[in-house]
N, CA, C and O of each residue as an XYZ file, in Angstrom:
264
protein
N      -3.458      6.448     20.033
C      -3.000      6.929     18.730
C      -2.124      5.790     18.235
O      -1.448      5.157     19.045
N      -2.109      5.512     16.978
C      -1.274      4.560     16.344
C       0.193      5.186     16.245
O       0.495      6.243     15.692
N       1.039      4.289     16.909
C       2.458      4.678     17.052
C       3.080      5.115     15.802
O       3.936      5.999     15.813
N       2.634      4.451     14.556
C       3.214      4.658     13.201
C       2.948      6.150     12.916
O       3.801      6.874     12.402
N       1.685      6.582     13.285
C       1.163      7.909     12.918
C       1.514      9.099     13.901
O       1.144     10.253     13.683
N       2.218      8.737     14.940
C       2.753      9.581     15.912
C       3.754     10.643     15.173
O       4.745     10.246     14.559
N       3.414     12.019     15.283
C       4.374     12.993     14.722
C       5.779     12.742     14.973
O       6.574     13.133     14.118
N       6.194     12.181     15.957
C       7.567     11.952     16.325
C       8.234     10.690     15.587
O       9.445     10.468     15.579
N       7.347      9.974     15.027
C       7.798      8.804     14.276
C       7.801      8.849     12.748
O       8.156      7.900     12.049
N       7.389      9.992     12.302
C       7.180     10.246     10.758
C       8.596     10.258     10.207
O       9.505     10.714     10.901
N       8.824      9.775      8.984
C      10.044      9.824      8.269
C       9.986     10.854      7.209
O       9.128     10.770      6.330
N      10.896     11.880      7.240
C      10.974     12.788      6.147
C      11.379     12.156      4.884
O      12.353     11.404      4.881
N      10.678     12.408      3.748
C      10.997     11.809      2.498
C      10.064     10.493      2.201
O       9.843     10.060      1.070
N       9.583      9.962      3.362
C       8.778      8.818      3.193
C       7.210      9.281      3.428
O       6.312      9.177      2.592
N       7.105      9.761      4.624
C       5.767     10.044      5.069
C       5.443     11.684      4.696
O       4.286     12.071      4.530
N       6.329     12.364      4.615
C       6.159     13.848      4.275
C       7.376     14.361      3.648
O       8.364     13.635      3.541
N       7.366     15.678      3.189
C       8.464     16.478      2.707
C       8.080     17.890      3.092
O       6.922     18.183      3.391
N       9.098     18.777      3.080
C       8.871     20.085      3.449
C       8.765     20.966      2.070
O       9.604     20.897      1.172
N       7.618     21.795      2.043
C       7.445     22.591      0.864
C       8.456     23.789      1.032
O       8.937     24.103      2.121
N       8.746     24.462     -0.229
C       9.622     25.657     -0.257
C       9.151     26.538      0.874
O      10.017     27.144      1.505
N       7.911     26.679      1.198
C       7.439     27.654      2.249
C       7.758     27.148      3.564
O       7.742     27.963      4.486
N       8.063     25.860      3.827
C       8.352     25.275      5.064
C       7.221     24.478      5.672
O       7.273     24.161      6.861
N       6.212     24.145      4.912
C       5.016     23.375      5.414
C       5.263     21.892      5.211
O       5.893     21.505      4.227
N       4.805     21.092      6.074
C       4.932     19.629      6.026
C       3.810     19.117      5.045
O       2.608     19.276      5.259
N       4.301     18.532      4.030
C       3.239     17.957      2.983
C       3.225     16.516      3.025
O       4.223     15.908      2.640
N       2.203     15.895      3.450
C       2.049     14.337      3.620
C       2.075     13.801      2.180
O       1.521     14.413      1.267
N       2.732     12.642      1.997
C       2.832     11.795      0.831
C       1.529     10.927      0.736
O       0.717     10.834      1.657
N       1.433     10.386     -0.316
C       0.389      9.316     -0.711
C       0.730      8.096      0.290
O      -0.196      7.468      0.803
N       1.907      7.814      0.525
C       2.241      6.730      1.389
C       1.656      6.937      2.928
O       1.143      6.049      3.610
N       1.838      8.205      3.278
C       1.381      8.562      4.666
C      -0.138      8.419      4.716
O      -0.666      7.915      5.707
N      -0.880      8.866      3.638
C      -2.325      8.859      3.687
C      -2.811      7.468      3.552
O      -3.884      7.157      4.069
N      -2.085      6.588      2.880
C      -2.614      5.098      2.865
C      -2.322      4.482      4.075
O      -3.111      3.642      4.508
N      -1.127      4.819      4.805
C      -0.846      4.273      6.066
C      -1.957      4.724      7.205
O      -2.335      3.991      8.119
N      -2.382      6.013      6.979
C      -3.401      6.591      8.023
C      -4.753      5.843      7.687
O      -5.467      5.548      8.645
N      -5.170      5.509      6.409
C      -6.149      4.550      6.259
C      -7.495      5.197      6.029
O      -8.443      4.412      6.018
N      -7.761      6.476      5.843
C      -8.897      7.139      5.574
C      -8.669      8.590      4.995
O      -7.628      9.199      5.240
N      -9.661      9.114      4.231
C      -9.551     10.556      3.726
C     -10.124     11.464      4.764
O     -11.164     11.216      5.374
N      -9.364     12.563      4.938
C      -9.706     13.588      5.952
C     -10.557     14.619      5.260
O     -11.123     15.473      5.942
N     -10.681     14.596      3.982
C     -11.454     15.510      3.125
C     -11.049     17.003      3.283
O     -11.852     17.931      3.374
N      -9.696     17.107      3.302
C      -9.025     18.413      3.341
C      -8.547     18.897      2.098
O      -8.028     20.011      2.019
N      -8.690     18.088      1.044
C      -8.034     18.405     -0.208
C      -6.527     18.358     -0.285
O      -5.907     19.245     -0.870
N      -5.915     17.308      0.312
C      -4.503     17.176      0.377
C      -4.030     17.020     -0.967
O      -4.734     16.512     -1.840
N      -2.761     17.473     -1.187
C      -2.021     17.478     -2.367
C      -1.911     16.092     -3.091
O      -2.183     15.857     -4.268
N      -1.445     15.206     -2.112
C      -1.296     13.740     -2.509
C      -2.352     12.809     -2.210
O      -2.012     11.644     -2.004
N      -3.546     13.106     -2.149
C      -4.564     12.297     -1.522
C      -4.862     11.104     -2.561
O      -5.215     11.319     -3.720
N      -4.685      9.869     -2.031
C      -4.948      8.738     -2.882
C      -6.424      8.260     -2.987
O      -6.777      7.294     -3.663
N      -7.163      8.966     -2.318
C      -8.668      8.613     -2.210
C      -9.447      9.408     -3.235
O     -10.652      9.195     -3.373
N      -8.821     10.302     -3.951
C      -9.605     10.998     -4.893
C     -10.561     12.135     -4.595
O     -11.410     12.498     -5.409
N     -10.389     12.709     -3.347
C     -11.199     13.776     -2.866
C     -10.955     14.948     -3.665
O      -9.835     15.384     -3.932
N     -12.256     15.529     -4.102
C     -12.159     16.747     -4.803
C     -12.746     17.931     -3.973
O     -13.953     17.983     -3.737
N     -11.908     18.840     -3.553
C     -12.341     19.781     -2.569
C     -13.329     20.694     -3.084
O     -14.189     21.137     -2.323
N     -13.286     21.076     -4.506
C     -14.232     21.947     -5.071
C     -15.587     21.424     -5.093
O     -16.512     22.230     -4.988
N     -15.833     20.170     -5.215
C     -17.180     19.440     -5.294
C     -17.553     18.779     -3.903
O     -18.724     18.523     -3.622
N     -16.555     18.530     -3.095
C     -16.722     17.827     -1.919
C     -17.053     16.383     -1.985
O     -17.678     15.806     -1.096
N     -16.624     15.828     -3.043
C     -16.934     14.316     -3.408
C     -15.666     13.541     -3.558
O     -14.628     14.142     -3.834
N     -15.680     12.331     -3.405
C     -14.584     11.409     -3.536
C     -14.843     10.719     -4.885
O     -15.879     10.088     -5.090
N     -13.873     10.859     -5.791
C     -13.979     10.165     -7.071
C     -13.675      8.611     -6.905
O     -12.648      8.232     -6.342
N     -14.506      7.838     -7.361
C     -14.218      6.486     -7.444
C     -13.398      5.989     -8.525
O     -13.603      6.403     -9.665
N     -12.539      5.191     -8.298
C     -11.475      4.680     -9.284
C     -12.193      3.838    -10.216
O     -13.045      3.048     -9.809
N     -11.890      3.962    -11.486
C     -12.358      3.202    -12.544
C     -11.572      1.868    -12.632
O     -10.350      1.917    -12.772
N     -12.174      0.760    -12.561
C     -11.348     -0.466    -12.484
C     -11.567     -1.101    -13.986
O     -12.646     -1.072    -14.578
N     -10.528     -1.596    -14.426
C     -10.568     -2.290    -15.770
C     -11.091     -3.760    -15.555
O     -10.291     -4.632    -15.213
N     -12.350     -4.030    -15.739
C     -12.717     -5.419    -15.525
C     -12.431     -6.261    -16.683
O     -12.624     -5.830    -17.820
N     -11.988     -7.420    -16.468
C     -11.656     -8.293    -17.565
C     -12.937     -8.529    -18.488
O     -14.085     -8.719    -18.086
N     -12.518     -8.479    -19.748
C     -13.662     -8.773    -20.599
C     -13.940    -10.364    -20.748
O     -12.953    -11.090    -20.870
N     -15.056    -10.864    -20.744
C     -15.469    -12.272    -20.909
C     -15.597    -12.567    -22.413
O     -15.933    -13.687    -22.796
């Protein structure tokens, strides 16, 4: 296991925060550090996964005009 992702090494406020209900909510920073989409429909998913369709949205890039 990657030591950075070890639950004992996570930093509250950086890797996660606690919801009002007491759940651990992972941040975009944590997801990027993990390096892949788990396809669970995470609140802060930087990969664009849409749980309702089961697809990952590709980011539109602004290509320079020639």
